[in-house]
N, C-alpha and C positions, 0 to 999 in steps of 0.2 A: 508532559512526557519526561522532560529534563529532570523534574523533581522526583518522579517515580524512579528513574534510573539512578539518580544520586542517592536515594534512600533505600535502594535494594540491599537486602541483608548480605548478599554475597557479591562483593565488588568484582571478584574474578570472573564470575559468570557474565556480568554486564560487560566487562572489558572484552572477553572472548566473543560475545555477541557483536559488539561494536567493531571488532577487528575482522571477524571472519564470516559473518553471515551476509547472504545476498540482500536480505531485507534491510540490513543496516547500511549497505552500500547504496541501495536505492534511496533510502531516507537521506543519506548524505547528498546524493546527486540532486534530489528534489529541493533540498534546503539551499543548495548553492545558487538556485535561481533567484533567491531573494524575495520570492513571492510567498504568501501564506500557503500552506499545504491545502490541497483540495482533492476531492474525489476525481475531478476532471483530469488533474495532473497525473494521478495514479493510473487512471484509465488509459491515458496516452502512452504509458510505458509498456502496455501489454502488447506483445507482438508474437506470442506463442504460448504454449502450455507452461513452460518453466517460468517465464516472466509473469504469467497470470497467477501462478501459485505464489510467487514472491510478493506480487502486488497485493493479493488478497490477504496474505498473512500480515503484511505491514498495515493494510487497511484495518484489519481486525484489532491490531495493537493500538493504532491511532484512534480508533473509535472507542475502544475500551478505556483509554486514558483521556477521553473527551477532547482530543485534539481535532478530530473530525466529527461532524454530526452524523448520527446513524442515518442510514438510508435503506430503502427496500431493495436489497441486493437481488432478490429473485426477479423483481420487475426490471431491474437494469439488465440482468442476464437475458431475459426474454427479449427486451428491446434490441440488445446487441445481436442476438441470434436472428431476429427478424430482419435487421439491417443487412446482415451477411447473406441471408437467404434471398432477399430482394435484389441485392447486388449481383448474385450469381444467376438469378432467374428473373430478369426484369419483365 
């Protein structure tokens, strides 16, 4: 990911993304833990619709740049939905 950002043709766009985007702030926060990035860490940041969108955007970037392994997102969403449904209606 670092190499891809460094090699971007428009450094200004990269700097603006790093300074102003929610996904860049989320990436920074996750990296300050000192642990390797994981799907589990990204999942743990989701507490509402806005954070879900940010995490999913960042997940897409990290997967595209092979920082994270691809995973079956549909299966994960179904599992998450079922967990919430069972918690509401045991």
